[in-house]
Legacy VTK file of the C-alpha trace (Angstrom):
# vtk DataFile Version 3.0
C-alpha trace
ASCII
DATASET POLYDATA
POINTS 397 float
-86.534 -55.075 -76.897
-87.241 -51.496 -78.015
-90.168 -51.291 -75.562
-87.903 -52.482 -72.726
-85.217 -49.929 -73.672
-87.860 -47.188 -73.755
-89.092 -48.159 -70.279
-85.542 -48.165 -68.940
-85.012 -44.684 -70.451
-88.164 -43.366 -68.744
-87.201 -44.863 -65.353
-83.717 -43.371 -65.642
-85.245 -40.079 -66.775
-87.456 -39.951 -63.666
-84.411 -40.673 -61.473
-82.403 -37.794 -62.932
-85.365 -35.400 -63.156
-85.929 -35.739 -59.411
-82.223 -35.743 -58.519
-81.323 -32.714 -60.634
-84.442 -30.890 -59.396
-83.023 -31.313 -55.886
-79.492 -30.271 -56.919
-80.047 -26.549 -57.392
-78.187 -23.387 -56.315
-79.619 -23.708 -52.768
-78.422 -27.336 -52.555
-74.850 -26.283 -53.429
-74.844 -23.437 -50.895
-76.491 -25.426 -48.055
-74.022 -28.292 -48.375
-70.992 -26.007 -48.380
-72.156 -23.821 -45.459
-73.080 -26.800 -43.246
-69.711 -28.455 -43.991
-67.992 -25.245 -42.867
-70.036 -25.274 -39.634
-69.954 -28.978 -38.762
-66.793 -30.182 -40.581
-66.581 -34.003 -40.782
-69.663 -34.430 -38.530
-71.791 -33.161 -41.417
-71.425 -36.690 -42.805
-73.785 -37.897 -40.045
-76.344 -35.251 -41.037
-76.168 -36.443 -44.646
-76.583 -40.094 -43.595
-79.715 -39.418 -41.482
-81.215 -37.146 -44.146
-80.727 -39.836 -46.809
-82.659 -42.339 -44.662
-85.499 -39.828 -44.121
-85.480 -38.887 -47.840
-85.993 -42.532 -48.784
-88.839 -42.822 -46.245
-90.658 -39.873 -47.815
-90.005 -40.614 -51.473
-90.630 -44.371 -51.478
-94.062 -43.779 -49.900
-95.072 -40.971 -52.272
-93.930 -42.603 -55.526
-95.519 -45.964 -54.669
-98.899 -44.445 -53.792
-98.934 -42.245 -56.925
-98.142 -45.321 -59.028
-100.666 -47.691 -57.427
-103.501 -45.130 -57.375
-102.649 -44.052 -60.953
-103.431 -40.466 -59.920
-101.396 -37.304 -59.421
-100.809 -36.061 -55.870
-103.385 -33.233 -56.017
-106.147 -35.601 -57.166
-105.302 -38.059 -54.389
-105.439 -35.193 -51.855
-108.849 -34.068 -53.160
-110.187 -37.607 -52.683
-108.851 -37.768 -49.120
-110.292 -34.341 -48.229
-112.194 -32.353 -50.877
-110.398 -29.085 -51.644
-107.086 -30.120 -50.064
-105.617 -30.919 -53.491
-106.188 -27.325 -54.586
-104.411 -26.037 -51.462
-101.404 -28.328 -52.012
-101.301 -27.438 -55.725
-101.371 -23.730 -54.830
-98.479 -24.134 -52.385
-96.481 -26.197 -54.885
-96.945 -23.706 -57.730
-96.174 -20.694 -55.489
-93.127 -22.438 -54.013
-91.991 -23.653 -57.438
-92.251 -20.141 -58.885
-90.415 -18.552 -55.953
-87.576 -21.058 -56.066
-87.460 -20.866 -59.841
-86.521 -17.198 -59.516
-83.465 -18.420 -57.588
-82.848 -21.213 -60.105
-82.919 -18.798 -63.043
-80.603 -16.479 -61.097
-78.236 -19.383 -60.433
-78.156 -20.239 -64.143
-77.352 -16.590 -64.882
-74.529 -16.682 -62.307
-73.097 -19.844 -63.905
-72.969 -18.165 -67.324
-71.470 -15.038 -65.723
-68.619 -17.139 -64.263
-68.023 -18.920 -67.594
-68.331 -16.088 -70.098
-68.395 -12.820 -68.163
-71.933 -12.108 -69.363
-74.212 -10.292 -66.893
-76.240 -12.580 -64.608
-79.468 -11.101 -66.022
-78.469 -11.810 -69.625
-77.262 -15.271 -68.614
-80.644 -15.910 -66.972
-82.469 -14.962 -70.196
-80.231 -17.246 -72.313
-80.784 -20.119 -69.853
-84.557 -19.554 -69.846
-84.611 -19.738 -73.661
-82.736 -23.079 -73.534
-85.224 -24.442 -70.959
-88.180 -23.262 -73.072
-86.795 -24.939 -76.218
-86.755 -28.285 -74.356
-90.520 -28.048 -73.812
-91.297 -26.860 -77.336
-89.745 -29.819 -79.186
-92.068 -32.603 -80.354
-90.810 -35.225 -77.893
-90.426 -32.914 -74.884
-90.471 -35.771 -72.341
-87.631 -37.592 -74.087
-85.650 -34.356 -74.458
-86.137 -33.511 -70.765
-85.005 -37.010 -69.699
-81.847 -36.852 -71.831
-81.024 -33.260 -70.819
-81.217 -33.952 -67.064
-79.251 -37.206 -67.401
-76.347 -35.632 -69.314
-76.066 -32.585 -67.051
-76.482 -34.745 -63.921
-73.529 -36.902 -64.973
-71.481 -33.781 -65.881
-72.090 -32.257 -62.417
-71.076 -35.445 -60.616
-67.980 -35.921 -62.793
-66.687 -32.357 -62.348
-67.331 -32.360 -58.588
-65.468 -35.679 -58.309
-62.441 -33.990 -59.908
-62.609 -31.167 -57.340
-62.791 -33.762 -54.514
-59.584 -35.301 -55.891
-57.813 -31.926 -55.916
-59.121 -30.986 -52.421
-57.628 -34.098 -50.705
-60.305 -34.427 -47.986
-59.549 -36.443 -44.807
-61.597 -39.488 -45.854
-60.888 -41.516 -42.716
-62.162 -38.764 -40.440
-65.218 -38.268 -42.672
-66.117 -41.978 -42.376
-65.625 -42.036 -38.567
-67.618 -38.827 -37.959
-70.426 -40.035 -40.221
-70.979 -42.857 -37.710
-69.796 -41.123 -34.492
-70.358 -37.377 -34.932
-68.791 -34.810 -32.595
-71.978 -32.731 -32.823
-75.468 -33.214 -34.246
-77.461 -30.396 -35.844
-81.150 -31.315 -36.177
-81.940 -28.119 -38.068
-79.330 -29.130 -40.656
-80.980 -32.570 -41.018
-84.428 -31.069 -41.594
-83.002 -28.440 -43.964
-81.359 -31.184 -46.047
-84.536 -33.297 -46.126
-86.569 -30.244 -47.168
-83.989 -29.362 -49.812
-83.992 -32.884 -51.269
-87.640 -34.014 -51.077
-89.444 -30.821 -50.042
-91.941 -28.816 -52.085
-92.353 -29.971 -55.664
-89.101 -31.988 -55.819
-90.237 -35.409 -54.564
-93.233 -35.386 -56.939
-91.197 -34.623 -60.076
-90.122 -38.211 -60.783
-93.380 -39.763 -59.522
-95.479 -37.593 -61.846
-93.009 -38.177 -64.706
-93.484 -41.967 -64.403
-97.260 -41.518 -64.292
-97.215 -39.311 -67.420
-95.119 -41.958 -69.196
-97.591 -44.729 -68.308
-95.497 -46.534 -65.680
-98.174 -47.179 -63.047
-100.251 -49.858 -61.323
-99.336 -52.595 -58.838
-97.216 -54.505 -61.352
-94.856 -51.570 -61.752
-94.233 -51.107 -58.006
-90.817 -52.880 -57.866
-89.513 -50.626 -60.665
-91.090 -47.503 -59.148
-89.574 -48.212 -55.710
-86.156 -48.892 -57.226
-86.411 -45.694 -59.257
-87.416 -43.658 -56.163
-84.464 -44.940 -54.124
-82.056 -44.521 -57.070
-83.103 -40.870 -57.428
-82.250 -40.236 -53.763
-78.974 -42.085 -54.407
-77.983 -39.791 -57.291
-78.860 -36.601 -55.370
-77.049 -37.942 -52.291
-73.941 -38.862 -54.297
-73.681 -35.239 -55.415
-74.241 -34.096 -51.809
-71.469 -36.419 -50.537
-68.988 -35.315 -53.224
-69.662 -31.643 -52.518
-69.295 -32.303 -48.786
-65.923 -34.013 -49.333
-64.696 -31.200 -51.593
-65.679 -28.569 -49.008
-64.235 -30.666 -46.157
-60.915 -30.896 -47.974
-60.762 -27.107 -48.230
-61.964 -26.454 -44.638
-59.553 -29.082 -43.211
-56.648 -27.120 -44.736
-57.708 -24.121 -42.642
-58.784 -22.107 -45.661
-61.655 -19.626 -45.323
-64.642 -19.749 -47.655
-66.016 -16.597 -49.231
-69.299 -15.802 -47.429
-70.716 -14.170 -50.555
-70.427 -17.401 -52.571
-69.278 -20.406 -50.462
-69.553 -23.145 -53.143
-67.607 -21.075 -55.703
-64.771 -20.570 -53.227
-64.609 -24.340 -52.557
-64.016 -25.021 -56.248
-61.533 -22.116 -56.572
-59.537 -22.962 -53.431
-59.410 -26.661 -54.347
-58.531 -26.355 -58.051
-57.547 -22.739 -58.749
-59.019 -20.759 -61.642
-59.844 -23.997 -63.501
-61.880 -24.980 -60.453
-63.718 -21.651 -60.579
-64.673 -22.269 -64.217
-65.769 -25.801 -63.281
-67.972 -24.219 -60.613
-69.566 -22.128 -63.375
-70.456 -25.295 -65.291
-71.746 -27.086 -62.166
-73.777 -24.057 -61.043
-75.320 -23.625 -64.498
-76.092 -27.356 -64.819
-77.587 -27.471 -61.297
-79.691 -24.364 -61.912
-80.951 -25.069 -65.444
-82.020 -28.639 -64.589
-83.848 -27.268 -61.531
-85.595 -24.720 -63.785
-86.766 -27.594 -66.018
-87.829 -29.774 -63.053
-89.613 -26.954 -61.241
-91.551 -25.804 -64.326
-92.562 -29.329 -65.377
-93.594 -30.523 -61.899
-95.399 -27.335 -60.838
-97.573 -27.530 -63.941
-98.386 -31.240 -63.368
-100.137 -30.032 -60.200
-102.677 -27.937 -62.108
-103.036 -29.939 -65.348
-105.916 -32.063 -64.073
-107.982 -29.114 -62.859
-109.269 -28.026 -66.283
-109.238 -29.524 -69.829
-107.856 -26.231 -71.203
-104.777 -26.452 -68.930
-104.312 -30.114 -69.862
-104.498 -29.354 -73.573
-102.096 -26.403 -73.444
-99.881 -27.551 -70.550
-96.678 -26.865 -72.509
-97.768 -23.252 -72.977
-98.273 -22.957 -69.206
-94.808 -24.454 -68.571
-93.262 -21.858 -70.907
-95.263 -19.084 -69.202
-94.010 -20.300 -65.811
-90.362 -20.074 -66.962
-90.905 -16.635 -68.540
-92.594 -15.290 -65.379
-89.782 -16.397 -63.053
-87.158 -15.012 -65.459
-88.879 -11.622 -65.734
-89.097 -11.333 -61.941
-85.364 -12.073 -61.618
-84.324 -9.693 -64.421
-86.493 -6.718 -63.398
-86.926 -7.144 -59.625
-84.116 -9.469 -58.559
-84.925 -11.852 -55.724
-87.796 -10.359 -53.707
-86.439 -11.332 -50.282
-89.593 -10.993 -48.181
-91.681 -12.945 -50.698
-89.057 -15.696 -50.886
-88.852 -15.922 -47.089
-92.625 -16.295 -46.778
-92.947 -18.806 -49.618
-89.923 -20.749 -48.327
-91.528 -20.996 -44.905
-94.854 -22.144 -46.372
-92.978 -24.610 -48.572
-91.692 -26.296 -45.431
-95.254 -27.457 -44.717
-95.780 -29.057 -48.140
-93.893 -32.293 -47.412
-95.549 -33.177 -44.055
-99.021 -32.345 -45.408
-98.615 -34.121 -48.759
-96.843 -37.161 -47.279
-99.454 -37.372 -44.507
-102.209 -37.307 -47.145
-100.446 -40.061 -49.110
-100.214 -42.288 -46.037
-103.966 -41.871 -45.388
-104.682 -42.536 -49.082
-102.674 -45.778 -48.911
-105.429 -47.221 -46.707
-108.459 -45.993 -48.681
-109.773 -48.719 -51.008
-111.508 -46.121 -53.187
-108.037 -44.771 -54.045
-105.684 -47.783 -54.032
-108.112 -50.719 -54.485
-106.909 -53.962 -52.882
-103.301 -52.763 -52.560
-101.710 -53.450 -49.135
-99.176 -50.782 -48.152
-96.188 -52.169 -46.159
-96.504 -51.315 -42.449
-92.804 -50.470 -42.132
-93.158 -47.886 -44.894
-96.158 -46.327 -43.121
-94.210 -46.069 -39.836
-91.168 -44.731 -41.704
-93.331 -42.131 -43.454
-95.089 -41.211 -40.209
-91.752 -40.393 -38.537
-90.831 -38.107 -41.464
-94.252 -36.371 -41.249
-93.869 -35.646 -37.504
-90.275 -34.405 -37.797
-90.934 -32.219 -40.844
-94.226 -30.849 -39.446
-92.494 -29.755 -36.242
-89.626 -28.082 -38.094
-91.956 -26.674 -40.762
-94.089 -24.904 -38.135
-90.981 -23.739 -36.273
-89.526 -22.300 -39.484
-92.816 -20.661 -40.474
-93.149 -18.879 -37.096
-89.464 -17.863 -37.143
-89.572 -16.584 -40.737
-92.851 -14.713 -40.236
-91.322 -12.864 -37.270
-88.455 -11.831 -39.597
-90.938 -10.355 -42.060
-92.443 -8.039 -39.450
-89.171 -6.876 -37.909
LINES 1 398
397 0 1 2 3 4 5 6 7 8 9 10 11 12 13 14 15 16 17 18 19 20 21 22 23 24 25 26 27 28 29 30 31 32 33 34 35 36 37 38 39 40 41 42 43 44 45 46 47 48 49 50 51 52 53 54 55 56 57 58 59 60 61 62 63 64 65 66 67 68 69 70 71 72 73 74 75 76 77 78 79 80 81 82 83 84 85 86 87 88 89 90 91 92 93 94 95 96 97 98 99 100 101 102 103 104 105 106 107 108 109 110 111 112 113 114 115 116 117 118 119 120 121 122 123 124 125 126 127 128 129 130 131 132 133 134 135 136 137 138 139 140 141 142 143 144 145 146 147 148 149 150 151 152 153 154 155 156 157 158 159 160 161 162 163 164 165 166 167 168 169 170 171 172 173 174 175 176 177 178 179 180 181 182 183 184 185 186 187 188 189 190 191 192 193 194 195 196 197 198 199 200 201 202 203 204 205 206 207 208 209 210 211 212 213 214 215 216 217 218 219 220 221 222 223 224 225 226 227 228 229 230 231 232 233 234 235 236 237 238 239 240 241 242 243 244 245 246 247 248 249 250 251 252 253 254 255 256 257 258 259 260 261 262 263 264 265 266 267 268 269 270 271 272 273 274 275 276 277 278 279 280 281 282 283 284 285 286 287 288 289 290 291 292 293 294 295 296 297 298 299 300 301 302 303 304 305 306 307 308 309 310 311 312 313 314 315 316 317 318 319 320 321 322 323 324 325 326 327 328 329 330 331 332 333 334 335 336 337 338 339 340 341 342 343 344 345 346 347 348 349 350 351 352 353 354 355 356 357 358 359 360 361 362 363 364 365 366 367 368 369 370 371 372 373 374 375 376 377 378 379 380 381 382 383 384 385 386 387 388 389 390 391 392 393 394 395 396
């Protein structure tokens, strides 16, 4: 019974690690801004992105589980050296976005206690580091992300209630949108399963020993549940913002999600935003640090042995950059653009690996999942290249 409870805890931990890694400061801002632009039709964008998210994540988690290898090792077996390239992109992207995550945590503390964002970032980094220094770091990480994930959803649900969104219109426009924004769809997919995010739960299950063909039903269920949790938060935030926008109120361009909470629930709402922002940011700091380091652990016994030290170093580095430099815009633009290529490359590699007996043995990957994954690869590759070219031109302006 204890073993079963432990397995359930790990599966739930992987769900919330992935979901809360996706729900970061960028997630909150993207959702609010797109709701302001598309109103109720943004529901359609969310629906399509959820379907594509499932297509990407179900493929990746299943192949990691059945091969019993991390993504970078699978990539190296498909094409020698490719795993190092993917790992490099993941770590660079994780570090760049972690600067934003640490900043978001600092902003959350600033809203709650009036402390400077820099000081709030340092306090948050210390909390994240403590999680990885305790004896049972995996257990602590699972519990931490679960509690804060539930807190975020609960508080946002309250703001939805106070915002009184037009639910009927939201349902209708989710099925029959007035306008469709493909860039918004790709942005949402990238923000939910792009970069390191989709691998966080898959690698967590592997580290906890949940792997092999026999575990595939649980792994698939866990992968879809993780998308469900992240999507629930997305839907609630969308409804809260829609309620505010439908009243004709204008969001503050400097901080759109904060103004949604404030306009919907007054000063209490603003304080609730502080809690949600901090919870979203600190769990993303934890997820980014943990997952980024799983991509280099297998490259050298020294890194494997002292992986917790490298996780701590990763958090310290991103915090120092934020405190002393701020958010280096040009670097973040470049890394963000490169990060857009991680999902199509890594998912494409996984789909090839699914048909290599040296990697997956006698496992037969479902054809519908391959087709599903292939569609996601093509869509994300097109938009990833488009974004890269567009963002590079910005750098040289």
